[in-house]
C-alpha positions in Angstrom: 13.3 -8.5 4.4 11.8 -10.3 7.5 10.4 -7.9 10.1 10.2 -8.4 13.8 6.7 -9.7 14.5 4.8 -9.5 17.8 1.2 -9.9 19.0 -0.2 -6.9 20.9 -2.2 -8.8 23.6 -3.9 -5.5 24.7 -6.0 -5.6 21.5 -6.2 -9.3 20.9 -8.4 -12.2 22.1 -6.7 -14.2 24.9 -6.5 -17.2 22.5 -5.1 -15.2 19.5 -1.7 -15.8 18.0 0.3 -13.4 16.0 -0.3 -13.1 12.3 2.7 -14.5 10.6 4.7 -12.3 8.2 4.0 -14.8 5.5 0.3 -14.4 5.9 0.5 -10.5 6.0 2.7 -10.6 2.9 0.2 -12.8 1.1 -2.5 -10.2 1.7 -0.3 -7.4 0.5 0.7 -9.3 -2.7 -2.8 -10.4 -3.6 -4.7 -7.2 -2.7 -6.6 -5.7 -5.7 -7.5 -2.5 -3.8 -5.8 -0.4 -1.2 -7.1 2.7 0.6 -4.5 5.5 1.0 -4.6 8.1 3.7 -2.7 11.3 3.1 -2.8 14.7 4.9 -3.8 18.0 3.4 -1.8 21.1 3.9 -4.3 22.3 6.5 -4.0 19.0 8.5 -7.3 17.4 7.4 -7.0 13.8 6.3 -7.8 12.5 2.9 -8.7 8.9 2.1 -9.2 7.4 -1.3 -9.1 3.9 -2.9 -6.3 3.0 -5.4 -4.6 0.0 -7.0 -1.0 -0.7 -5.9 1.6 -3.5 -6.1 3.9 -5.0 -3.5 7.4 -5.3 -5.0 10.8 -5.7 -3.4 9.6 -5.1 0.1 7.6 -2.0 -0.7 4.2 -0.8 -1.8 4.0 1.1 -5.1 1.1 3.3 -6.2 0.6 6.0 -8.8 -1.3 9.3 -8.9 -1.5 12.4 -11.0 0.1 15.3 -9.2 -3.1 17.3 -9.6 -5.1 14.6 -7.7 -5.8 15.4 -4.1 -3.4 12.7 -2.9 -0.7 14.0 -5.2 -1.2 17.6 -4.0 -1.0 16.3 -0.4 2.2 14.3 -1.0 3.9 17.4 -2.3 3.9 18.8 1.3 3.7 15.7 3.5 5.0 12.3 2.4 3.6 10.4 5.3 0.9 7.9 4.3 -1.1 4.9 5.5 -2.2 2.2 3.0 -4.9 -0.2 4.1 -6.2 -3.4 2.5 -8.1 -6.4 3.6 -11.8 -7.1 3.7 -14.9 -5.4 5.0 -16.2 -8.3 7.0 -16.2 -8.1 10.8 -15.8 -11.8 11.8 -13.5 -13.2 9.1 -10.4 -12.3 7.2 -7.3 -10.2 7.7 -6.8 -6.4 7.4 -3.3 -5.1 6.8 -2.1 -1.5 7.4 1.2 -0.1 6.0 2.7 3.0 7.5 5.6 4.9 5.8 6.7 7.8 3.7 5.9 8.0 0.0 8.9 8.7 -2.2 8.6 9.4 -5.9 10.2 6.8 -8.3 11.5 8.2 -11.6 14.0 5.5 -12.7 12.6 4.4 -16.1 14.0 0.8 -15.7 12.2 0.3 -12.4 9.1 2.0 -13.8 9.0 -0.5 -16.7 9.3 -3.4 -14.2 6.4 -1.9 -12.2 4.3 -1.2 -15.3 4.7 -4.9 -16.1 3.7 -5.8 -12.5 0.5 -3.7 -12.8 -0.4 -5.3 -16.1 0.2 -8.9 -14.8 -1.6 -8.3 -11.6 -4.8 -7.0 -13.3 -4.7 -9.2 -16.4 -3.9 -6.2 -18.6 -6.6 -4.0 -17.3 -4.1 -1.5 -15.9 -1.4 -0.8 -18.5 1.1 1.9 -18.6 4.0 3.0 -20.7 7.0 3.9 -18.5 9.1 6.7 -19.8 10.5 10.1 -18.8 10.2 9.3 -15.1 6.5 8.6 -15.1 3.7 6.2 -16.2 1.8 7.3 -19.3 -1.7 6.0 -20.3 -3.8 7.0 -23.2 -6.8 9.0 -22.1 -5.7 9.5 -18.4 -2.4 11.3 -18.9 0.7 11.1 -16.7 0.8 9.3 -13.4 3.7 9.6 -11.0 4.8 6.5 -9.1 5.5 6.4 -5.4 7.2 3.8 -3.2 6.3 3.3 0.4 9.0 1.4 2.3 7.1 0.3 5.4 8.3 1.5 8.8 5.6 -0.6 10.4 2.9 -2.9 9.2 -0.1 -3.8 11.4 -2.2 -7.0 10.8 -5.7 -7.2 12.2 -7.1 -10.8 12.3 -10.9 -11.1 12.6 -12.9 -13.9 14.0 -10.3 -14.7 16.7 -9.3 -11.0 16.9 -5.6 -10.3 16.8 -3.5 -7.2 16.5 0.0 -8.0 15.2 2.8 -5.5 14.6 5.5 -6.1 12.0 8.4 -3.7 12.5 11.2 -3.2 10.0 
């Protein structure tokens, strides 16, 4: 799905151009690490790194329900996923906003488990069954899909702030 894309000139260099959706999508597809922000029951934020995959216009990630992000998602599905680089003057950071919805369809989970294994050369392998990912030694992981409501791209060097709205 191709979002509406626009440069926010308030937060961009005068000579900046909007980041194309193709470039933002490349960053999402190639990212090895995302940072997820969730909200605790008392309203405090929680941020932690995780691996995720972009598949069929959404970001997918997994967590144990006893992990802090899993506990937070039980009461508030709103999340922000961030990826990019930690350099100031080079690169592109991408922020995905949306609601995390649990995925329990075993056929989709098998497809996603394959995507995890391929993306990380077999270093992240899961068995998909009974509505969850299973991994020896780490137990069950529940998979969540985030269909983006908005994606922000932050270009560095020539600083740009681009909004991709679905």
